[in-house]
N, C-alpha and C positions, 0 to 999 in steps of 0.2 A: 217908516218914520214913527208911527205910533208905538210899535213894538220897542224900538230903540229908546224912545222917551220913557215908556213904562219901565224898561230895564234900568235906566239911569235913575229914575225916581225911586225905585226899589233899592238900588244901591245907596242912594243918599239917605234913605230911611234906615238902612242897615248900619252904615258907618256913623251916622249922626252929625256929620259936618261936611262941608264942601272940600273936596280934595284939591291939592295944588296942581296935579296933572293927571290926565287919564290916558292910558295906552290902549289902543284898539288895533284891529287888523286892517283898518282903512276902508271900511264899507262906506258907501256914499252918504248914507243917512246919519252917520254918527256925528259929524261936525255940527250940524244944525241942532240935533237932539242934545248934544253937550252944551251948546250955547244957551238953548232955551231952558235947560234943567239947572245947570251949574253957573251960568253967566259967562261973560267974555274974558274974565281974568284967569280962567282955568286953561292950562296948557294942554293941547291935544297932540299926543304923540302917536304916529302910525308905525307899527312894527309888527310883522306877522309872528314873530317868535317870542317877544317879551310879554305879550298879553295873556298867554294861556299857561299858567303854572302846571296844570295837569298834563298838557302836551309835553312840557319839558320834563316832567317827572317820569313819564313812562317811555321816554326816548331810549333809555338803555335797554329796556325790555324789547322794544321794537327792533333794535339793532341785533339782538340775539336770536329772535325768532324769525326774522325775515329770511335768512339763509335756509331755514328749515321749511319754508313755505307755510308757515302757520303751525298751529298745534293740531295733533290728531284728534284729541278729545278734550272735553272740559276738564276731566280729571288730570290729564297731563299738564294742561295750562295752569290749573290751580296749584299743582305740586311745584311747577317751575317758578311761578310768581311768588309763592310763599318762600321758597329757598332763595330766590334772587333778591327779594326784599330784605331778608335777614342779612345777607352778605352786603348789600348796598349800604344798609345802615351801619354795619360794622366798619366798613372802609371809608365812609364819607368823611369829609372835612368837618371839624366841629368849630364853626364860627358863630358869632352872635351878630344879629342885625341891630345896629344901634343908631 
């Protein structure tokens, strides 16, 4: 509970205002920590997939290295990720969030 409250207080200091909604993975301590930190008017959404942008970002890499049972060495992983990242940015949709 204390860790969750500390995390949400740090997030509040970082963004500088109270968010309208918070998306978490549904841990039991989050609802109370959100209420105590942000207040009752903040909407708490529980979704395992929407809360972690980093997980979503490297999903494509995981889909490609899983059949290979991982990378053989750090050098091959580095080479693959560098090439994959360049191609991903070349083919990605160019949309603006507004």
